[in-house]
ZADO-1210 file (C-alpha; in nm, 4 decimals, padded with zeros to 6 digits):
<atoms>
<atom x="-00.4584" y="-02.3069" z="01.0843" code="UNK" pos="1"/>
<atom x="-00.2387" y="-02.0055" z="01.0979" code="UNK" pos="2"/>
<atom x="00.1078" y="-01.9936" z="00.9481" code="UNK" pos="3"/>
<atom x="00.1773" y="-01.6722" z="01.1399" code="UNK" pos="4"/>
<atom x="00.4527" y="-01.7013" z="01.4006" code="UNK" pos="5"/>
<atom x="00.3915" y="-01.6569" z="01.7704" code="UNK" pos="6"/>
<atom x="00.5172" y="-01.3327" z="01.8545" code="UNK" pos="7"/>
<atom x="00.6734" y="-01.2712" z="02.2134" code="UNK" pos="8"/>
<atom x="00.4348" y="-01.0788" z="02.4577" code="UNK" pos="9"/>
<atom x="00.7258" y="-00.8145" z="02.5024" code="UNK" pos="10"/>
<atom x="00.7652" y="-00.7450" z="02.1272" code="UNK" pos="11"/>
<atom x="00.3818" y="-00.6896" z="02.0771" code="UNK" pos="12"/>
<atom x="00.4037" y="-00.4378" z="02.3902" code="UNK" pos="13"/>
<atom x="00.6794" y="-00.2439" z="02.2279" code="UNK" pos="14"/>
<atom x="00.5014" y="-00.2674" z="01.8796" code="UNK" pos="15"/>
<atom x="00.1832" y="-00.1359" z="02.0404" code="UNK" pos="16"/>
<atom x="00.3460" y="00.1757" z="02.1534" code="UNK" pos="17"/>
<atom x="00.4956" y="00.2522" z="01.8076" code="UNK" pos="18"/>
<atom x="00.3716" y="00.5905" z="01.6446" code="UNK" pos="19"/>
<atom x="00.6704" y="00.6134" z="01.4072" code="UNK" pos="20"/>
<atom x="00.8491" y="00.3588" z="01.1737" code="UNK" pos="21"/>
<atom x="01.1706" y="00.4542" z="01.0660" code="UNK" pos="22"/>
<atom x="01.3634" y="00.2542" z="00.7802" code="UNK" pos="23"/>
<atom x="01.7055" y="00.2363" z="00.6271" code="UNK" pos="24"/>
<atom x="01.6875" y="00.1981" z="00.2750" code="UNK" pos="25"/>
<atom x="02.0287" y="00.0079" z="00.1415" code="UNK" pos="26"/>
<atom x="01.9965" y="-00.3397" z="00.3079" code="UNK" pos="27"/>
<atom x="01.6741" y="-00.3021" z="00.4619" code="UNK" pos="28"/>
<atom x="01.4164" y="-00.1669" z="00.1736" code="UNK" pos="29"/>
<atom x="01.6624" y="-00.3011" z="-00.0878" code="UNK" pos="30"/>
<atom x="01.8815" y="-00.6123" z="-00.0910" code="UNK" pos="31"/>
<atom x="02.1850" y="-00.3737" z="-00.0384" code="UNK" pos="32"/>
<atom x="02.3213" y="-00.4205" z="-00.3906" code="UNK" pos="33"/>
<atom x="02.3727" y="-00.1032" z="-00.5883" code="UNK" pos="34"/>
<atom x="02.3701" y="-00.1411" z="-00.9577" code="UNK" pos="35"/>
<atom x="02.5721" y="00.1250" z="-01.1595" code="UNK" pos="36"/>
<atom x="02.5139" y="00.1525" z="-01.4997" code="UNK" pos="37"/>
<atom x="02.7976" y="00.2650" z="-01.7643" code="UNK" pos="38"/>
<atom x="02.6926" y="00.6362" z="-01.7167" code="UNK" pos="39"/>
<atom x="02.7033" y="00.6190" z="-01.3466" code="UNK" pos="40"/>
<atom x="02.3139" y="00.5786" z="-01.3049" code="UNK" pos="41"/>
<atom x="02.2284" y="00.3782" z="-01.0084" code="UNK" pos="42"/>
<atom x="01.9457" y="00.1075" z="-00.9669" code="UNK" pos="43"/>
<atom x="01.8037" y="-00.0387" z="-00.6813" code="UNK" pos="44"/>
<atom x="01.5110" y="-00.3077" z="-00.6336" code="UNK" pos="45"/>
<atom x="01.2300" y="-00.2554" z="-00.3982" code="UNK" pos="46"/>
<atom x="00.9991" y="-00.5120" z="-00.2855" code="UNK" pos="47"/>
<atom x="00.6268" y="-00.4519" z="-00.3847" code="UNK" pos="48"/>
<atom x="00.5175" y="-00.6295" z="-00.0367" code="UNK" pos="49"/>
<atom x="00.7047" y="-00.4070" z="00.1488" code="UNK" pos="50"/>
<atom x="00.5274" y="-00.1193" z="-00.0484" code="UNK" pos="51"/>
<atom x="00.1706" y="-00.2452" z="00.0477" code="UNK" pos="52"/>
<atom x="00.2911" y="-00.3130" z="00.4076" code="UNK" pos="53"/>
<atom x="00.4106" y="00.0705" z="00.4405" code="UNK" pos="54"/>
<atom x="00.0761" y="00.1973" z="00.2880" code="UNK" pos="55"/>
<atom x="-00.1124" y="-00.0230" z="00.5557" code="UNK" pos="56"/>
<atom x="00.0713" y="00.1040" z="00.8480" code="UNK" pos="57"/>
<atom x="00.0325" y="00.4195" z="00.7196" code="UNK" pos="58"/>
<atom x="-00.3373" y="00.3941" z="00.6798" code="UNK" pos="59"/>
<atom x="-00.3588" y="00.2558" z="01.0234" code="UNK" pos="60"/>
<atom x="-00.1960" y="00.5774" z="01.1820" code="UNK" pos="61"/>
<atom x="00.1658" y="00.4786" z="01.1945" code="UNK" pos="62"/>
<atom x="00.3886" y="00.7886" z="01.0431" code="UNK" pos="63"/>
<atom x="00.6726" y="00.6840" z="00.8225" code="UNK" pos="64"/>
<atom x="01.0210" y="00.8125" z="00.7550" code="UNK" pos="65"/>
<atom x="01.3134" y="00.6929" z="00.5566" code="UNK" pos="66"/>
<atom x="01.6605" y="00.7555" z="00.6798" code="UNK" pos="67"/>
<atom x="01.9687" y="00.6735" z="00.4608" code="UNK" pos="68"/>
<atom x="02.3385" y="00.7536" z="00.4487" code="UNK" pos="69"/>
<atom x="02.3170" y="00.7774" z="00.0539" code="UNK" pos="70"/>
<atom x="02.1483" y="01.0039" z="-00.1763" code="UNK" pos="71"/>
<atom x="01.9421" y="00.8761" z="-00.4740" code="UNK" pos="72"/>
<atom x="01.6870" y="01.0221" z="-00.7090" code="UNK" pos="73"/>
<atom x="01.5602" y="00.6615" z="-00.6927" code="UNK" pos="74"/>
<atom x="01.4882" y="00.6778" z="-00.3064" code="UNK" pos="75"/>
<atom x="01.3056" y="00.9879" z="-00.3604" code="UNK" pos="76"/>
<atom x="01.1014" y="00.8553" z="-00.6441" code="UNK" pos="77"/>
<atom x="00.9830" y="00.5427" z="-00.4533" code="UNK" pos="78"/>
<atom x="00.9194" y="00.7302" z="-00.1433" code="UNK" pos="79"/>
<atom x="00.6800" y="00.9742" z="-00.3351" code="UNK" pos="80"/>
<atom x="00.4855" y="00.6828" z="-00.4907" code="UNK" pos="81"/>
<atom x="00.4178" y="00.5399" z="-00.1556" code="UNK" pos="82"/>
<atom x="00.3194" y="00.8740" z="-00.0047" code="UNK" pos="83"/>
<atom x="00.6294" y="00.8956" z="00.2289" code="UNK" pos="84"/>
<atom x="00.6894" y="01.2520" z="00.3124" code="UNK" pos="85"/>
<atom x="00.9718" y="01.2346" z="00.5487" code="UNK" pos="86"/>
<atom x="01.2804" y="01.1250" z="00.3624" code="UNK" pos="87"/>
<atom x="01.6167" y="01.2093" z="00.4842" code="UNK" pos="88"/>
<atom x="01.9169" y="01.1326" z="00.2353" code="UNK" pos="89"/>
<atom x="02.2889" y="01.1611" z="00.2797" code="UNK" pos="90"/>
<atom x="02.2683" y="01.1164" z="00.6359" code="UNK" pos="91"/>
<atom x="02.5817" y="01.0776" z="00.8420" code="UNK" pos="92"/>
<atom x="02.4179" y="01.0794" z="01.2053" code="UNK" pos="93"/>
<atom x="02.1218" y="00.8656" z="01.2108" code="UNK" pos="94"/>
<atom x="02.0832" y="00.9129" z="01.5779" code="UNK" pos="95"/>
<atom x="02.0460" y="01.2805" z="01.5230" code="UNK" pos="96"/>
<atom x="01.7885" y="01.2351" z="01.2490" code="UNK" pos="97"/>
<atom x="01.5716" y="01.0505" z="01.5120" code="UNK" pos="98"/>
<atom x="01.6019" y="01.3143" z="01.7285" code="UNK" pos="99"/>
<atom x="01.4780" y="01.5471" z="01.4944" code="UNK" pos="100"/>
<atom x="01.2044" y="01.3446" z="01.3849" code="UNK" pos="101"/>
<atom x="01.0759" y="01.3087" z="01.7272" code="UNK" pos="102"/>
<atom x="01.0741" y="01.6535" z="01.7758" code="UNK" pos="103"/>
<atom x="00.9036" y="01.7405" z="01.4798" code="UNK" pos="104"/>
<atom x="00.6382" y="01.4461" z="01.5612" code="UNK" pos="105"/>
<atom x="00.5983" y="01.5380" z="01.9351" code="UNK" pos="106"/>
<atom x="00.6843" y="01.2008" z="02.0059" code="UNK" pos="107"/>
<atom x="00.9766" y="01.0022" z="02.2055" code="UNK" pos="108"/>
<atom x="01.2394" y="00.7566" z="02.0908" code="UNK" pos="109"/>
<atom x="01.0191" y="00.4632" z="02.2872" code="UNK" pos="110"/>
<atom x="00.7189" y="00.5248" z="02.0242" code="UNK" pos="111"/>
<atom x="00.9620" y="00.4817" z="01.7272" code="UNK" pos="112"/>
<atom x="01.0477" y="00.1512" z="01.5472" code="UNK" pos="113"/>
<atom x="01.3509" y="00.1295" z="01.3485" code="UNK" pos="114"/>
<atom x="01.4688" y="-00.1222" z="01.1056" code="UNK" pos="115"/>
<atom x="01.8560" y="-00.1026" z="01.0021" code="UNK" pos="116"/>
<atom x="02.0994" y="-00.3484" z="00.8777" code="UNK" pos="117"/>
<atom x="02.4246" y="-00.2362" z="00.9542" code="UNK" pos="118"/>
<atom x="02.6468" y="-00.0318" z="01.1852" code="UNK" pos="119"/>
<atom x="02.5152" y="00.3524" z="01.0747" code="UNK" pos="120"/>
<atom x="02.1800" y="00.2367" z="01.2194" code="UNK" pos="121"/>
<atom x="02.3002" y="00.0981" z="01.5329" code="UNK" pos="122"/>
<atom x="02.3251" y="00.4282" z="01.7226" code="UNK" pos="123"/>
<atom x="01.9570" y="00.4877" z="01.6442" code="UNK" pos="124"/>
<atom x="01.8560" y="00.1120" z="01.6956" code="UNK" pos="125"/>
<atom x="01.9905" y="00.1009" z="02.0806" code="UNK" pos="126"/>
<atom x="01.7680" y="00.4358" z="02.1321" code="UNK" pos="127"/>
<atom x="01.4290" y="00.3448" z="02.0090" code="UNK" pos="128"/>
<atom x="01.1257" y="00.1382" z="02.1707" code="UNK" pos="129"/>
<atom x="01.1378" y="-00.1338" z="01.9019" code="UNK" pos="130"/>
<atom x="01.4724" y="-00.1979" z="01.7414" code="UNK" pos="131"/>
<atom x="01.4408" y="-00.4104" z="01.4161" code="UNK" pos="132"/>
<atom x="01.6811" y="-00.5846" z="01.1750" code="UNK" pos="133"/>
<atom x="01.6171" y="-00.7915" z="00.8395" code="UNK" pos="134"/>
<atom x="01.7315" y="-01.1491" z="00.8749" code="UNK" pos="135"/>
<atom x="02.0527" y="-01.0721" z="00.6618" code="UNK" pos="136"/>
<atom x="02.1430" y="-00.7801" z="00.8954" code="UNK" pos="137"/>
<atom x="02.5270" y="-00.7639" z="01.0107" code="UNK" pos="138"/>
<atom x="02.5603" y="-00.9665" z="01.3156" code="UNK" pos="139"/>
<atom x="02.6887" y="-00.6946" z="01.5349" code="UNK" pos="140"/>
<atom x="02.3640" y="-00.5111" z="01.4538" code="UNK" pos="141"/>
<atom x="02.1287" y="-00.8153" z="01.4683" code="UNK" pos="142"/>
<atom x="02.2828" y="-00.8516" z="01.8449" code="UNK" pos="143"/>
<atom x="02.1450" y="-00.5036" z="01.9194" code="UNK" pos="144"/>
<atom x="01.7895" y="-00.5347" z="01.8346" code="UNK" pos="145"/>
<atom x="01.4624" y="-00.6391" z="01.9985" code="UNK" pos="146"/>
<atom x="01.3212" y="-00.8410" z="01.6895" code="UNK" pos="147"/>
<atom x="01.4667" y="-00.9821" z="01.3453" code="UNK" pos="148"/>
<atom x="01.2574" y="-01.0633" z="01.0438" code="UNK" pos="149"/>
<atom x="01.2960" y="-01.4200" z="00.9040" code="UNK" pos="150"/>
<atom x="01.3144" y="-01.2531" z="00.5412" code="UNK" pos="151"/>
<atom x="01.6491" y="-01.0686" z="00.4274" code="UNK" pos="152"/>
<atom x="01.6409" y="-00.6873" z="00.3220" code="UNK" pos="153"/>
<atom x="01.4737" y="-00.6235" z="-00.0249" code="UNK" pos="154"/>
<atom x="01.2818" y="-00.9505" z="00.0325" code="UNK" pos="155"/>
<atom x="00.9808" y="-00.8795" z="00.2464" code="UNK" pos="156"/>
<atom x="01.1665" y="-00.7793" z="00.5771" code="UNK" pos="157"/>
<atom x="00.9914" y="-00.4521" z="00.6132" code="UNK" pos="158"/>
<atom x="00.6675" y="-00.6059" z="00.5379" code="UNK" pos="159"/>
<atom x="00.7176" y="-00.8361" z="00.8313" code="UNK" pos="160"/>
<atom x="00.7810" y="-00.5637" z="01.0413" code="UNK" pos="161"/>
<atom x="00.4687" y="-00.3890" z="00.9029" code="UNK" pos="162"/>
<atom x="00.2512" y="-00.6959" z="00.9622" code="UNK" pos="163"/>
<atom x="00.3935" y="-00.7129" z="01.3430" code="UNK" pos="164"/>
<atom x="00.2778" y="-00.3831" z="01.3987" code="UNK" pos="165"/>
<atom x="-00.0556" y="-00.4082" z="01.2535" code="UNK" pos="166"/>
<atom x="-00.1089" y="-00.7283" z="01.4576" code="UNK" pos="167"/>
<atom x="00.0043" y="-00.5285" z="01.7791" code="UNK" pos="168"/>
<atom x="-00.2405" y="-00.2479" z="01.6987" code="UNK" pos="169"/>
<atom x="-00.5079" y="-00.4885" z="01.6386" code="UNK" pos="170"/>
<atom x="-00.5806" y="-00.4104" z="01.2824" code="UNK" pos="171"/>
<atom x="-00.4960" y="-00.7667" z="01.1327" code="UNK" pos="172"/>
<atom x="-00.8690" y="-00.8728" z="01.1126" code="UNK" pos="173"/>
<atom x="-01.0018" y="-00.5349" z="00.9679" code="UNK" pos="174"/>
<atom x="-00.7395" y="-00.5570" z="00.6947" code="UNK" pos="175"/>
<atom x="-00.8107" y="-00.9076" z="00.6094" code="UNK" pos="176"/>
<atom x="-01.1737" y="-00.8126" z="00.6028" code="UNK" pos="177"/>
<atom x="-01.1033" y="-00.5224" z="00.3770" code="UNK" pos="178"/>
<atom x="-00.9467" y="-00.7505" z="00.1368" code="UNK" pos="179"/>
<atom x="-01.2173" y="-01.0124" z="00.1030" code="UNK" pos="180"/>
<atom x="-01.2667" y="-01.1482" z="00.4141" code="UNK" pos="181"/>
</atoms>
């Protein structure tokens, strides 16, 4: 018996068209808390399952990008570990970042999935084919998305979205076979 939730046909249709997955960082890939040490160093916590999900989606042919309002060497380091080449930090206008990414990849916003958790993400979320938010997204943002994870940011929300994209692409069974049937 499958423990996976049923996915609405409209969401599967939107997800099947995705060629680029864009993620906010703070509150989406992390729990939104920023730990600042006595000398000003910032620490962030990333969920390992999100990382594997991103690798699987990448392997399935979906391009990845991170777009964040803050600038942090930690974000660059984690992106490098995961092989994510498109990282936009210090971004004040996420809709403009979306437009640039689409131009760079020769795709339309309807072929983009974007996951974000707060107001800076809202303009981009309203422009993409599949707008997603973690379970703990701000309510004003959650009301603007097509799909919301059951898990909060930094606790597997991104992995849920990756799994959705993989199911929509018909990759689930192959992945399970690759990982031991």
